[in-house]
DRENKOL-295302 format. One line per field, with one value per residue (C-alpha): residue number from 1; residue in three letters; chain; x, y, z. Coordinates in steps of 0.1 Angstrom, whole numbers, plus 5000, padded with zeros to 4 digits. Each point is the difference from the previous one (the first is absolute). Example, Ala and Ser with C-alpha at 12.3 -4.5 7.8 and 13.67 -1.06 7.14 Angstrom:
BEGIN
seq (1/2) .
type (ALA/SER) .
mol (A/A) .
c1 (5123/5014) .
c2 (4955/5034) .
c3 (5078/4993) .
% end
This chain:
BEGIN
seq (1/2/3/4/5/6/7/8/9/10/11/12/13/14/15/16/17/18/19/20/21/22/23/24/25/26/27/28/29/30/31/32/33/34/35/36/37/38/39/40/41/42/43/44/45/46/47/48/49/50/51/52/53/54/55/56/57/58/59/60/61/62/63/64/65/66/67/68/69/70/71/72/73/74/75/76/77/78/79/80/81/82/83/84/85/86/87/88/89/90/91/92/93/94/95/96/97/98/99/100/101/102/103/104/105/106/107/108/109/110/111/112/113/114/115/116/117/118/119/120/121/122/123/124/125/126/127/128/129/130/131/132/133/134/135/136/137/138/139/140/141/142/143/144/145/146/147/148/149/150/151/152/153/154/155/156/157/158/159/160/161/162/163/164/165/166/167/168/169/170/171/172/173/174/175/176/177/178/179/180/181/182/183/184/185/186/187/188/189/190/191/192/193/194/195/196/197/198/199/200/201/202/203/204/205/206) .
type (MET/LYS/LYS/ILE/LEU/VAL/PHE/LEU/PHE/LEU/ILE/LEU/SER/ILE/ALA/LEU/LEU/SER/MET/ALA/ILE/ARG/THR/ASN/PRO/VAL/ASP/GLU/GLU/LEU/LEU/LYS/ILE/ALA/LYS/GLU/TYR/ARG/THR/TYR/SER/LEU/TYR/ASN/ASN/GLU/ASN/TYR/TRP/THR/LEU/GLU/LEU/CYS/ALA/PRO/MET/ARG/PHE/PRO/SER/GLN/GLU/GLY/ASP/SER/LEU/HIS/ILE/SER/ALA/ALA/ASP/PRO/ASP/LYS/SER/PRO/HIS/GLY/ASN/LYS/LEU/TYR/LYS/LEU/TYR/VAL/LYS/ASP/LEU/LYS/ALA/TYR/GLU/ARG/HIS/TRP/GLU/LYS/GLN/PRO/GLU/GLY/GLN/VAL/LEU/ILE/LYS/GLU/VAL/TRP/ASN/THR/ARG/ILE/VAL/LEU/ASP/GLU/ASP/SER/VAL/ASP/LYS/GLY/LYS/VAL/VAL/ALA/LYS/ARG/SER/LEU/ILE/ASP/ARG/GLU/PHE/TYR/THR/THR/THR/THR/ARG/LYS/GLU/LEU/TYR/VAL/MET/TYR/LYS/THR/LYS/PRO/SER/GLU/GLU/ASN/ASP/GLU/GLY/TRP/TRP/TYR/GLY/ILE/ILE/ASP/ILE/GLU/GLN/GLY/THR/ASP/LYS/ALA/LYS/VAL/ILE/GLU/SER/MET/LYS/ILE/ASN/ARG/CYS/ILE/LYS/CYS/HIS/GLN/GLN/ASN/LYS/ALA/ASP/ARG/ILE/PHE/GLY/ASN/PRO/TYR) .
mol (A/A/A/A/A/A/A/A/A/A/A/A/A/A/A/A/A/A/A/A/A/A/A/A/A/A/A/A/A/A/A/A/A/A/A/A/A/A/A/A/A/A/A/A/A/A/A/A/A/A/A/A/A/A/A/A/A/A/A/A/A/A/A/A/A/A/A/A/A/A/A/A/A/A/A/A/A/A/A/A/A/A/A/A/A/A/A/A/A/A/A/A/A/A/A/A/A/A/A/A/A/A/A/A/A/A/A/A/A/A/A/A/A/A/A/A/A/A/A/A/A/A/A/A/A/A/A/A/A/A/A/A/A/A/A/A/A/A/A/A/A/A/A/A/A/A/A/A/A/A/A/A/A/A/A/A/A/A/A/A/A/A/A/A/A/A/A/A/A/A/A/A/A/A/A/A/A/A/A/A/A/A/A/A/A/A/A/A/A/A/A/A/A/A/A/A/A/A/A/A/A/A/A/A/A/A) .
c1 (1486/5028/4993/5000/5034/5014/4987/5015/5033/5000/4992/5029/5024/4992/5004/5034/5011/4990/5020/5030/5001/4992/5032/5008/5005/5037/5004/4977/5022/5031/4986/4991/5036/5013/4982/5011/5034/5019/4984/5018/5035/5029/5024/5031/5004/5022/4997/5007/5006/4973/5014/4995/4970/5000/5029/5014/5033/5025/5034/5012/5013/5037/4999/4975/4968/4977/5006/4970/4991/4978/5016/4991/4987/4964/5005/5027/4982/4963/5006/5025/5002/4983/5007/4975/4991/4984/4968/4986/4966/5010/5036/5004/4988/5022/5031/4993/5000/5010/4966/4965/4987/4965/4970/4997/5037/5010/5034/5006/5029/4994/5019/5015/5013/5036/5024/5038/5017/5024/5021/5016/5012/4964/4997/5032/4988/4966/4980/4984/4989/5012/5007/5029/4996/5027/4990/5008/5017/4976/4982/4962/4974/4962/4977/4963/4980/4992/4984/4991/5010/4976/4997/4971/4989/4966/4987/5018/4979/5005/4995/5031/5036/4999/4978/5020/4986/5023/4994/5017/4985/5007/5002/5017/4969/4997/4984/4965/5003/5018/4995/5004/5024/5000/4986/4991/5023/5028/5021/5034/4995/4990/5029/5024/4983/4994/5037/4998/4982/4997/4965/5011/5019/5038/5002/5026/5006/5038) .
c2 (0727/4988/4964/5009/5017/4969/4978/5022/5000/4962/4997/5024/4981/4967/5016/5015/4967/4981/5024/4997/4962/4997/4989/5017/4977/5005/4990/4970/4988/5006/4978/4973/5001/4997/4968/4984/5014/4970/4980/5024/4993/5006/5019/4987/4983/5029/5027/5035/5031/5026/5031/5035/5015/4967/5013/4975/4983/5015/4987/4964/4990/4998/4987/4981/4988/5030/5035/5021/5035/4991/5002/4973/5027/5009/5035/5007/4987/4997/4964/4991/4967/4981/4971/4988/4973/5008/4983/5004/4990/4998/4990/4997/5036/5012/4984/5023/5030/5023/4994/5012/4978/4984/5011/4978/4999/5001/5006/4996/5006/4978/5020/4983/5014/4991/4994/5001/4966/5002/4969/5004/4964/4988/5019/4984/4965/5006/4998/5033/5015/5036/5031/5023/5037/5021/5029/4986/4967/4979/4969/5000/4973/5002/4995/5008/5013/5036/5016/4996/5026/4995/5012/4987/5010/5008/5021/5034/5029/5034/4984/4977/5002/4988/4971/4992/5001/5000/4986/4994/4973/4991/4962/4997/4983/4977/5004/4992/5031/5022/5037/5025/5027/5021/4995/5013/5028/5001/5030/4988/4967/5018/5024/4972/4977/5027/5002/4968/5004/4962/4999/5011/4968/4995/4963/4978/5011/4997) .
c3 (1131/5022/4990/4963/5005/5018/4972/4973/5019/5001/4963/4992/5022/4984/4965/5010/5015/4969/4978/5023/4999/4963/4981/4967/4969/5000/5036/4994/4972/5021/5028/4975/4987/5036/5004/4967/4992/5012/4971/4976/4987/5024/4978/5017/5034/5010/5026/4986/5020/4995/4986/5012/4981/4980/4979/4975/5008/4975/5010/5005/5034/5004/5035/5020/4983/5001/4988/5012/5009/5030/5035/5025/5023/4990/5014/4975/4969/4989/4991/5027/5019/4972/4978/4974/4975/4967/4988/4965/4987/4963/5000/4962/4995/5029/4984/4970/5023/4972/4985/5011/5027/4995/5020/5030/5007/5037/5015/5037/5023/5030/5027/5031/5033/5006/5029/5001/4999/5029/4993/4965/5002/4998/4967/4987/5009/4984/5032/4993/4966/5003/4980/5006/5002/4983/5022/5035/4989/5021/4989/5002/4998/4997/5029/4993/4970/5003/4970/4964/4975/4971/4964/4979/4966/4986/4971/5000/5012/5017/5033/4998/4987/4964/5012/5031/5036/5030/5034/5033/5022/5036/5003/5034/5015/4970/4965/5014/5022/4974/5001/4972/5012/4968/4966/4965/4987/5026/4990/5012/4981/4968/5003/4999/4975/4975/4996/4980/4968/4995/5015/5034/5010/5004/4993/5016/5036/4994) .
% end
């Protein structure tokens, strides 16, 4: 009897382990995207400040080169201390961002860690590509890739947001070792993107 119980326990443990390591289809697609996204179109070879709660930028900068909501201190802002580049799978469709995006569309914010540029003269002379914060007036430059913020579109269903799936992927160890942090219907992403009725996207980062 004891041997039977031990055997059943082992079978149950293996089954639970198998369930734990099995990746859901959304995460599988996100990991695939993480490996191939650099083959997509780079929307603009610019670094943009990530905005608090991904809020759209509404007012033009009057001073410096970056008006943003996000503070450099990550403790003060959900998207703090981050600059990003935007990758788009179907660039032509994205440029018509007021229209419905096709199934298969993928939008990616490639988020970077930053550091303060201590010598402003190096910025003036073009030695460092930097972005100025209008919050603390410091210049920042990118260091290492941190995360991917992903939106990808499939057929609309009750399980997604009008066809859109959201994902946050850790790529600090490289895309081959990417890890999905959050995925599927991320409420704070939906809350923001639902404000835009043009198929959930805001278009030009400016």
